[in-house]
Every structure is written in structure tokens, then in C-alpha cells.
C-alpha positions as CSV (number, residue, x, y, z in Angstrom):
1,X,-0.2,0.0,0.0
2,X,1.4,3.4,-1.0
3,X,2.1,6.0,1.7
4,X,-0.4,8.9,2.0
5,X,1.4,12.1,1.6
6,X,0.0,15.3,3.2
7,X,-0.2,17.5,0.2
8,X,-0.1,20.7,2.4
9,X,3.1,19.7,4.2
10,X,6.3,21.5,2.7
11,X,8.8,19.4,0.9
12,X,12.4,19.2,1.7
13,X,13.4,21.7,-1.1
14,X,10.7,24.1,0.4
15,X,11.9,23.6,4.0
16,X,15.5,24.4,2.8
17,X,14.5,27.4,1.0
18,X,12.4,28.7,3.9
19,X,15.4,28.1,6.5
20,X,17.9,30.0,4.3
21,X,15.5,32.7,3.9
22,X,15.0,33.0,7.5
23,X,18.8,33.2,7.9
24,X,18.8,36.0,5.4
25,X,16.3,38.0,7.3
26,X,17.3,37.4,10.8
27,X,21.0,36.2,10.7
28,X,23.7,37.2,13.2
29,X,26.7,39.1,11.8
30,X,29.6,36.6,11.1
31,X,27.4,33.6,10.3
32,X,26.5,31.7,7.3
33,X,23.8,29.2,6.4
34,X,24.4,27.5,3.1
35,X,22.7,24.7,1.3
36,X,24.9,21.8,0.2
37,X,23.7,20.9,-3.3
38,X,23.8,17.0,-3.1
39,X,20.5,15.8,-3.9
40,X,19.9,12.4,-5.3
41,X,23.7,11.4,-5.0
42,X,23.6,8.0,-6.5
43,X,27.1,7.4,-7.7
44,X,27.6,10.5,-9.8
45,X,31.2,12.1,-9.9
46,X,31.8,14.3,-7.0
47,X,28.6,13.6,-5.1
48,X,28.6,11.9,-1.8
49,X,25.5,10.2,-0.6
50,X,24.5,11.0,3.0
51,X,25.9,14.6,3.1
52,X,23.6,16.8,5.2
53,X,21.4,19.5,3.5
54,X,22.9,22.6,5.4
55,X,26.3,23.7,6.5
56,X,26.2,26.4,9.4
57,X,28.9,28.8,10.6
58,X,28.3,31.1,13.5
59,X,30.3,32.9,16.1
60,X,28.9,30.8,18.8
61,X,30.0,27.7,17.3
62,X,33.6,29.1,17.0
63,X,36.0,27.1,14.6
64,X,33.4,24.2,14.3
65,X,31.1,23.9,11.3
66,X,27.6,22.7,12.1
67,X,25.7,20.4,9.8
68,X,21.9,20.1,9.6
69,X,19.9,17.4,7.9
70,X,16.3,18.4,7.0
71,X,13.4,16.0,6.8
72,X,9.6,16.6,6.2
73,X,7.6,15.9,9.4
74,X,7.4,12.2,9.2
75,X,10.8,11.7,7.3
76,X,13.5,9.3,8.2
77,X,17.3,9.4,7.3
78,X,18.6,7.0,4.9
79,X,21.3,4.5,5.9
80,X,23.9,6.8,4.1
81,X,22.7,9.7,6.2
82,X,22.8,7.8,9.4
83,X,26.3,6.6,8.7
84,X,27.3,10.2,8.0
85,X,25.7,11.3,11.2
86,X,27.7,8.8,13.2
87,X,31.0,10.1,11.5
88,X,30.3,13.6,12.3
89,X,29.5,12.9,15.8
90,X,32.5,10.7,16.0
91,X,34.7,13.8,14.9
92,X,32.9,16.2,17.0
93,X,31.1,18.2,14.4
94,X,27.9,19.7,15.5
95,X,25.2,17.7,13.7
96,X,21.3,17.9,13.9
97,X,18.6,16.0,12.4
98,X,15.6,18.3,12.1
99,X,11.9,17.8,11.0
100,X,9.6,20.3,9.4
101,X,10.0,23.9,9.2
102,X,10.3,25.3,12.8
103,X,12.8,22.6,14.2
104,X,15.7,23.9,11.8
105,X,15.0,27.3,12.9
106,X,15.1,26.5,16.6
107,X,18.4,24.8,16.0
108,X,19.7,27.8,14.2
109,X,18.8,29.8,17.2
110,X,20.6,27.4,19.6
111,X,23.7,27.6,17.5
112,X,23.6,31.2,17.5
113,X,23.3,31.7,13.7
114,X,19.8,33.7,14.0
115,X,18.5,36.2,16.4
116,X,15.8,34.3,18.7
117,X,12.2,34.8,17.7
118,X,9.7,35.5,20.4
119,X,7.0,33.1,20.1
120,X,3.6,34.3,21.2
121,X,3.0,31.5,23.6
122,X,6.4,32.0,25.4
123,X,5.5,35.5,26.1
124,X,2.1,34.4,27.5
125,X,4.0,31.8,29.8
126,X,6.5,34.3,31.0
127,X,3.7,36.6,31.9
128,X,2.0,33.7,33.9
129,X,-1.1,33.8,31.6
130,X,-0.6,30.3,30.3
131,X,0.7,27.4,32.4
132,X,0.6,29.2,35.7
133,X,3.4,30.7,37.6
134,X,5.4,27.5,37.9
135,X,5.7,27.4,34.1
136,X,6.6,30.9,34.0
137,X,9.4,30.5,36.6
138,X,10.8,27.7,34.2
139,X,11.9,30.3,31.6
140,X,15.7,31.2,32.3
141,X,16.4,35.0,33.3
142,X,18.3,35.2,30.1
143,X,15.4,34.0,27.8
144,X,13.1,36.4,29.7
145,X,15.4,39.1,28.9
146,X,15.7,38.1,25.2
147,X,11.7,38.1,24.9
148,X,11.7,41.6,26.6
149,X,10.0,40.7,30.0
150,X,11.4,41.8,33.3
151,X,8.7,40.2,35.5
152,X,6.1,41.3,37.9
153,X,8.3,44.0,39.4
154,X,8.4,45.8,36.1
155,X,4.8,45.6,35.5
156,X,4.2,47.2,38.9
157,X,6.5,49.8,38.0
158,X,4.6,50.8,34.9
159,X,6.8,49.0,32.3
160,X,5.9,45.9,30.3
161,X,8.4,44.4,28.0
162,X,10.8,47.4,28.5
163,X,8.2,49.9,27.4
164,X,6.3,52.4,29.2
165,X,2.8,51.2,29.9
166,X,0.1,53.4,27.9
167,X,-1.9,55.5,30.4
168,X,-5.5,54.5,30.7
169,X,-8.0,56.3,28.4
170,X,-9.8,59.4,29.9
171,X,-13.5,59.9,29.4
172,X,-12.8,62.8,27.0
173,X,-10.3,60.8,24.9
174,X,-13.0,58.0,24.6
175,X,-15.5,60.6,23.3
176,X,-12.9,62.0,20.9
177,X,-12.1,58.5,19.5
178,X,-16.0,57.8,19.2
179,X,-16.5,61.1,17.1
180,X,-13.6,60.4,14.7
181,X,-15.1,56.8,14.1
182,X,-18.4,58.5,13.3
183,X,-16.8,60.9,11.0
184,X,-15.0,58.2,9.1
185,X,-18.1,56.2,8.7
186,X,-19.8,59.1,7.5
187,X,-17.2,60.0,5.0
188,X,-17.2,56.3,3.6
189,X,-21.0,56.4,3.1
190,X,-20.8,59.7,1.1
191,X,-18.1,58.3,-1.0
192,X,-20.1,55.2,-1.7
193,X,-23.2,57.4,-2.4
194,X,-21.2,59.6,-4.9
195,X,-20.1,56.6,-7.1
């Protein structure tokens, strides 16, 4: 029986393109993420079966070169890729087997090749809105600083995420906003009637 493929899931080529594009947008100075063009290496001259899809250089890795094998969500490495992984680990080279589109980006963050991205649920966890205070306390202070949260002390001081908290709306300001909304609606209605 043939395997059923999710037609909406990205292919390895699409994942590779997305990861390299993410590095181009959010890459750290002095880093490099490059694709190793070695697809379908079946004995052709110069191609080695099992080579990873990406090579990664970053200041955090220092003199080491990281290698990343990209797979679709349910993809499995071939025997040649498994042998290459074992060789890389034996030689002490950073190696990661990642699945889907998000795992490789998290690995690039871990290797210091891209700036960390704030994920919305992380912000809610840190503020204690999701998972409760115990889960919020599980975020390291470094990660809390990265995502711009200083904790309850900052909230009490009137700052959230390093910014000043917006003052509450006064009744006069609320009326002004409502008047403006009515004027905009009337202007739209007039322009539709004129058409």
C-alpha cells in the first residue's frame, strides 16, 4: 500500500528555501547558512550520498562547522545519512537531524546563527497567563530578557516588555475616538453614495 502524503506539508526543498530565507532575514553578523547541493547522489562523480542539507557557521560555534539534515515531518534518514551522522558525531562536528520547518530554525537559534524569535505563547507563559506561575518560573532569566519581559516588578513599576505602559483612556479621549469613528463612517458612506 502506498504511503499517503500530506499535500499541504512542505517538501524538503521548500523547507531548505524557508530556512535559508529565515537566516537571510534574521542572521547574526559573522554567520553563514548554506545549502549543500547534493540531492540524489547515486554514484555521480563528485557527489557523496548522505551529506547533510545545510552547513552552518556562527560565532557561537567558533571554529566548528555545524551540519543540519532537514526532513519532512515524518521523514526518516537513509542509511547513508545515518552513517554520515555517526561520522560527524565521532569527529565532534555539531550535527542536527530536524523535521519540518520550525525545528531547523530553533536549531539555528541554539547554534547562534540567527536572532531568537519571540513566540507568542512564550510571552504568555512568561507573564503567567498560560501554564501558571510554575511554568513562568521555568523560563531562564536570559530567555526572559531576550523576549523582553522583566517580571512582575517591571509590571508594577508601569513597564511591560521594557516599554512604558500606555496611560488609561480618559472619558474625554474616549469621546474623541468615538467622534472620529463616526466621521470616518460618514465619509465612507458619502463616497459610496457619490459613486
